[in-house]
N, C-alpha and C positions, 0 to 999 in steps of 0.2 A: 504493500500500500504506500502510495506517495501522496502527501498532502501539501496544500498551499494555503497559507492564511491570506485573507484579503488585505491585511495591513493592521495598523494601530486601531484599537477600539477606544482606549483612553490611556491617559498618563496621570499618575497620582503623585502629589508632592506634599511635603511638610512645610508649612509656613507659620508666620507669627500671628499677630492680632487679626481677628476675623474682619473687622471693619477696614483695615488696611488692605487686606486681601480682596475684599469685595470692591473697594474703591478702585483698585488698580485694574482688575480683570473686567469688571463691568463699566466703571466710570471712565477709565482711560482707554482700555482696549476694546470696549464696546461689545463684549461677549454677553450672552444672556445667562443669567443664573437660572438654570433649568431645574435644579433640585437643591433644596436645603434639607438635610437630614443629619444623622449622627453616624459616627464611626461605630459600626455594628459590634466591634470588639472592644470599644472604649466609648460608651454612649454619652459621657460627659464632654466629649469633643465633637464639634461639628464635622460633617462631611459635606462640602460644597461641590456642586457639579456645574461647570460653565461650558457652553457650547453654542451651536448655531440656533436659529429660530426654533427648529424642531427637535433639538437635542439628539442629533443622529450620531451613531457610532462613527468614529474617525474625526469628530469635532470636540470631544469631551475632555477637558482638563479638570481634574478633581483635586481637592485640597483637604488636608487635616490641619486646621489652624490651631496652633498652640501658643497663646499669648505668653510672653516672658519665658519661653522655653529656650533651651541651649541651642546655639548655632551648630549646624553640621559642617562638613567639609566635602566639597565635590571632588570625587576621585574615582579610581577603579572600582568596579562593582556597581556602577550607577549609570543612569542616563545623565550625560553631562550637559546637553543642550536640547531644548525642546523647540522645534521649528513650527511656525504657523504659516499658512499660505494665504496670500491676499491677491486680489484681482490685478491683472497686468496694468501697469500705469499708475498704481496707487502708492508706491513706495515713497514718493515725494510728499504725499499727504501724511503718511505715517511718520516720516522723519520730522516734518514740521510739527505734527501733533505731539509726538513724544518729547521733542525739545521744548515745546511750550509748557509741558508738565514737568520740566527740569529732569527729564530722563536722559542720561548720556547715551548716545548712539554711535555706532561705528559702521561704515560701509565696507564691504569686502566682497570678493568673488570666490565662489567654490563650484567646481564642476560646471563652469561656464554660466553660472547664475549669480545675480547680484543679491546680496543679503544685507539686512539691517540687523545689527546685533545690539542687545541691551540686556539689562538685568531688571527683575521686578524688585519691589521694596525689600524683600527678604533674602535676596541674593541668588535667586534662580536665574540661570542663563537662558535667554530666549532669543529667537530670531524670527524675522519676517522674510519671506521670499515670494516673488511674483511668479504665478503660473496660470496658464489658461485652464488647466484641469480643475475639476471640482465645481459643484453647483454653487450658484450665488446664495449668500446668506442674506435672507430678507429682513433680518432683525435690524431695527433702527433705534439708536439710543445715544444720547449725549454728543451729537454731532457726527457720529459714525453711521453712514448710510450703506445700502446694498452695493453701491458703486465702489466702496472702499473697505467694506466689512471683512473681517477674517472669515475665511471659508471653513477652516478646520485645521488639522495638522498638515504641515508639509512633510514632517518626519521627525527624526530624533538622531542625535549623535550618541553612540554607546561608548562608554569607557570600561573596558574589560580588563580583569586581572589576568586573563589568558586569551589574547586576541585571536590566536590561531584556532582555539577550540570554539570561541564564539562565532567566528567566521564559518566554521564547519556547521554549527547549529543553524545559523541563518540560512545557509544555502541548502543543507541536506535534511534538515528537520522542519524548519518553518517554511521552506519552499520558496524563499526569495531568490530573485535572479541577480547574479553579479553584474554590475554595470561597468565598473572601472575603478581607477585609483587616482586620487589627487593629493599629492604630498603624502602624508602619513594617514590618510583616510581612504578606506575602501567603501564603495557605495553599493547597496543592494536595493532592489525594487520589488514591491509586492504587486498584486494584481489590481488593486483598487486605484481610483483616480485621486484619492486623498489619503493622507496618513501613510504614504507609500514609499518614501525614500529614507532608508536607514544608512547612516554613515557610521562606520566602525573605526575608531582610532586604533592604528596598528602599533603605535609606540606604547609600551607599558608605562604606567604612571603610578604614583603612590595611591594606596587604598583610600577610599572615601570613608567618612563616618556619617551615620544617619543623624539628622537633626534639622532644624529650621534652615530652609534654603536648599534642600536637596530633594531629589526625586525618590520616592519610596519604591515604585514599581512601574513597569510598562505592561499594558494589557494588549493582547492580540485578539482579532476577531474570529469567532466561530459563528456560523450562520444560524444554528439552532442547537437544541439540547442533544440531538442525535449526532450532529457534527462535533460537538464538544466531547461527547463520550468517545468518539473515534480519536480525537486529539489526545484525550487522557490516556488511552491505550497506546497510541502511537509514540507519545513522549516517553512513557514508561518503557516501551520496547526498545527505545533508543538510549536507555541507560540513565534516565533522569528520574529522581524521586518526585512524584507528582501527588498533590493532595486529593482528597475526596472533593466532590462538588460542594461548593458553598453557595447558599442562596443569598444573593445581595439585593433582592427585591426588584431591582430594575434590570438585572441580568444574573445569570449563574456564572460562577467562577471556579477555575482550578488554578493552582499555583505550582511553580517549580523554580528552583534556583539553578541557572545554567552554570556551566563550568568556569565561566569568567566572573561568577559571583553576582551577576545582575538578576534581580527577582523578576521573573516573567509570570504573567497571568494570561489565561485564555478565557475570554468572556463571550457570552452569547449576545448576539444583536438584540433579540427580543427578551423580555416584553417591552423594554424602553421606559421612558420617564413619564408618559402620559397615562399610565394605567391606574394611578391613584390620584391624579389631578387631570383637569381638562388641558388640552394643548394650550389654551389661552392663559390658564392660571398657573402653569408650571413654575415652580420656584418661589411662589408668593407666600407659602405657609410651611411651617416645620412639619415634615412628614416623618413618622416613626414606624419601624417594623412592628408587627403585632405584639411581639414579646416585650416591647418597651412602652406600649401605650399606658400600662398601669402606672408608669413612672413619669408620665408627661408633665404633670405639675412640677414635680421636683426638678426635672431636666430643664424646663423653661425658666425656672428660677436660678439654675446653675449656669446655663449657657449665656455667654456675653451677648447682649443685644446688638443688633446691627441693622442697617438698612441699605437697600440699593438706591443710589442717588446719583444724579448728574452733578458734575463738578465743574467749577471754573478753573482757569489755568493756575490758580494758586492752590488747587486741590481742595477748595472749600465747597460746601454743599450749595447747589443752586436750587434744585427742586427734586422731589421724589420721582421715582420711575413712572413713566407714562408709556403707553403703547399706542 
């Protein structure tokens, strides 16, 4: 059996204060908060999901915000850079917008494409790249319109403790196609039109440490539960220790740590984020899995309040979210 993942389902990172996280990804980057829930393994911590208007796989960046938590160190065993794709011709808009919010940016070329590199407020390394591929994101918020809005993931740069073994996994287990090499980066491509370009750093670097400003895991797409069960068996047959299926309410997940120490997840596309809210109301209320509903009052008193808000260039609130 030979399998191929369509590409990235979501990427999950650890960040600091929840309001700072929401202000940046919604207020500055213009993404939609499609779900506010809790970390199912640590329910006193939020789990935020940001994405395109419909919250589709391949667009979802998720966060565990830990206010006042210790900083991590980006290094081997992690996703080093998360790339977002924007419409062709929009990088100048984003350069001006990010600069207006006092976000330092840098232009550079990789694999013949122009990138805009910057960090979020908690130290995550991010990039924007223009591509024709990917459907238009119809979400409009805070001065970001469909003509310029982030479509979803462009890809990710992986930092491996054993690049040779990670390269073998990408090509021979995950089913990605080798594209070529640029400097010390090897590029692999999945079958989707979004979340499809994976760059692997070939030079070993120091190990990373988990904490604020680091990516916790990268998740790959499975089309449904049956496909995920095939992946579970396939990964195990290729010598990786894979978990049992975990119900994450909006998808089912299995996890394994590849030989370069990066935590991989394989997540199902369905049921998606609208099954416990309407498509119009996604992200507007705290949603809890059934096992935590009895603790709702306690959790609502413990979790730090926040709001999705439009910002002026000084990062101050202008007005609450409108659609």
